[in-house]
Structures are given as C-alpha cells and as structure tokens.
N, C-alpha and C positions, 0 to 999 in steps of 0.2 A: 451800208445802204439800208436805212430803216424802213420798216413797214412793208417789206417785200411780200409778206404772207397775206396781205390783203387781196392779192391776186390768186391765191391758191384755191384750186377747186377740189383737188384730191391729194391725199397723202398715201403713198404706196410704201408699206413697211416690209422689208425683207426679213425673213425668218432664218435663224440658225446659220448666220453667215460667218461665224467664228467657231472653229472646232471646239475650243475649250468651253465656250458658253453652251453649245449643244450638249457637251458631255456633263456639265455641272447640273443640268436639268434632266439628265438621263434620256436625251433625245438622240436619234440617229442624225448623222451629218448628211445633208441633202446632196444628191448627185446632180441636181440642177436647181436653179433659183426657184423659190416659192415665196409668196407674199400674201399679205392681207391688206385691207384698206381701213384707214382711219378717216373720219369725216373732218372737213375743214373746221367745223365748230369745236374741234378738240384743240386747235391752235391757241397759244397763249404767248404774249410778249414776255421776254425775259424780265424777271423782277416782279412780275405780278403774282399774286397768291394763287397757288393751284391746290386743288382739293382731292381727297381720296374718292374712290368710287362711291356713289351715294349709298349710305348705310354702312360703309366699311370704315375700319379704324386704322388701316394701313394700306400702303401700296408699295410696289417694287420699282426701283429706279433702273432705267436702261439708257445709257448714253450712246449716241449715235452720230456719225457723220451724215449730214443732210445734203442732198444734191438738189438744186433748184433748176428747173427746166426753163430755158430762155427762148427756145425755138421749138415749135410743135414737132413731135417725133412719132412717126408711124412706120413700123416695119423697117427700122434702120439696122444696118449691120454694125457690128462692134467697132469696126474700123472708122466709122463716121459718127459714132455715138457721141463723142465728146464735143462735136460741133453744136450740140443741142443744149449744152449746159450754160446757164447764166452765172452760177456761182455756188458757194458752199456755206453751210451753217453748222452749228452744233445744236443738237436737239435731244430732248428727253422723251422716250417712249414709256411713259408711266403705265404700269400694268397692275391690274387686280389679279394677282397670281392665284389666289384661291378660286376666283371665278373662272380664270383661264383653265386651271387644272380640272375643274368640274365640267367645263364646256368640252374639253378634250375627251374626258371620260365618257361623256354622253354623246360625242360625235357632233356637237353643235358648233356654230361659228364663234369666233373670238371677238366680234365687233363691239359688244357692250363692254367687256372687260379690258379692252384696249383703246376704246374710242370715246369715252365719256368726256363731257366738257372739261377743259383745262388739262387734259392728259397729254398734251404735246407742247410743252414750252420750247421756244426756239430763240436763237440769237439773231443778231443782224447778219447780213450776208457779206461774204468776201467775194468779189468778182472772180470769175474763172481765170481771167488773164493774170491774176496775181498768184495763182496756185500752179506750181510747176508740175506736181504729180499728186493727185488726191489719194493715191495708194501708198503714200509714204508720209502719213501724218500721225502724230501722237495724240490720242484722245484719252481723257481722264475724267474721273468724277470723285468728289469728296463730299462727305456729309458732316455738317457742324464743324467745319474747319479742322477736321482730323489731320494729323501729321501725314499719314499715309493714305493714298487714294484707295477707295474700294474697287474702282475699275480703272485699269490702265493698260493700254495696248497700242499697237501700231496698226493702221489700216492695211499695212502690208500683210497682216494676218488674215485678212478676209478670204473666205473660200472663193468668192466670185468678185471680180474687179468692178469698179464703177462702170466702165464701158460695157462690160458683159451684162450688168444688171439693167442698164438703159436699153440695150438691144433686146434682152429677154422680155422686159415689160412692154416694149413698143410692138412686139409681135402680137400682143393680145389687146392692148389698150392704146389709144391715141393719147400721148402725153401732151398736155397743154401748157402754155406759158404760165409759170407760177406754180405748177405742180411740184410737189416735194417727194423725193425718194429718201426714205430712211434706210441706211445700208446695213443695218444689223448692229448688235451690241456684243462687246466682248464679255469675258467671264467676270464674276464679281457682283452680279446682281444681288440685291438684298432689300429688306423691308425698311421703309421709313414711315414715320407717323406724324400727325399734325404737330407743328412746332419745329420739326427738323428743318435745317437749311441745306439744300443741295447746291453745290457749285460744280459745274462741269465745263470742260473746255477742250480746245484744240490748240496745242502749244504753238505750232509753227504759224498759225493764222492769227494768233492773238485774240481768239474768240472765247467768250464765256457765256454761259446761260445759268440762271438761278431760278 
C-alpha cells in the first residue's frame, strides 16, 4: 500500500527497546517505554536520496519495525491496542550521533539530530491482517551489499512489545490515523557517508527500504 505516509502527522520513536543496543551505546535499559518525536517532514519514500544532517559528513543507521496507526487511540489498554493498527513497515531512524551525544551531554532535546529532513526513509505498508505476530519478525540492515548485515535481530528481542508501546503512548498522546511508531533499533548501529547504499528489510513481510 503505497504513499501511506502522506497521512502521517507524528512519528513517535521508541528509545533503547533492545537490550544489546542500549548496551553498545553505554546506556541503561529503560524500565518503562520512553520516546522522542520526529516531524513528518523527516519522512522519505524508499529509494529517494537521503542526506546527512546539514553540515555533517556522516550519519548513523538505525533499522526499525514501524507500526502505522489505523484507528485513533487514546488511553487504550494493551489488550485492545492491536485493534488500532493499520499495518507495518520497515523504517530507518537516521541519526546525527555526534549531535545526539552532545545534546545528551548538555541535557538538550534530540529533535534536530534525529528529525532533519530525509532522516526517516520508509517502505510500503503491509496490512495488519497479514501479520500474525509483529513480535516475531526478522529485521536486518546491510550497507553497500555487504555479505553480512550490520544489524540483524528478531523483534522478539524488544524490551517492550508492540501492544505495550501503543498503550503507553496513548496514555499521553492521542494517536491519529497515519501516525507512525518506530519501535526501536537492535545493536549494530554504525556510520554511513554520502555515496553509501543502505538496504534494510523485514524478512517475513518481504519489505525493504533503501
């Protein structure tokens, strides 16, 4: 289902939802979900050129399972959370790591270093009816067609499940139709530079993003 992102108003990005990723960046594993927001202007169709943060020569890749909201959600319990899902995609949460580390050091928000234009390439959507269990999907990412993926994990490794993330978010924000939840990235994040070609996907869904 192409161009679903044209209805996206807000992108909610979950932080540190894979233990190994939190550890590789020397961050504590959260005891409850936390998130930041990327603006809709950061969205980019798969295959289009994306750029580093303005003035920077590299960015870090983070592959994530994306959850697209199909029914508005406000203060929903986890047991009913999946009723609000339209479908799933694979997304890249491109990151200005140097900027993020500096922002963290200074106690400032991450918005700029996570949300610049083109920092969120996304694939087409697979309808929720075709996904038996979003917590049992294989996600991966390669750079320049390398033989081995730089990132590879199962969504079963997530600290917080899809239903729990939707419920937690909806206690604070009204999730609107088309809103996108990025469910966190596994370990293996690393730098890419202009000219590198990223390919990422979800094996069971046949989805890819570049």
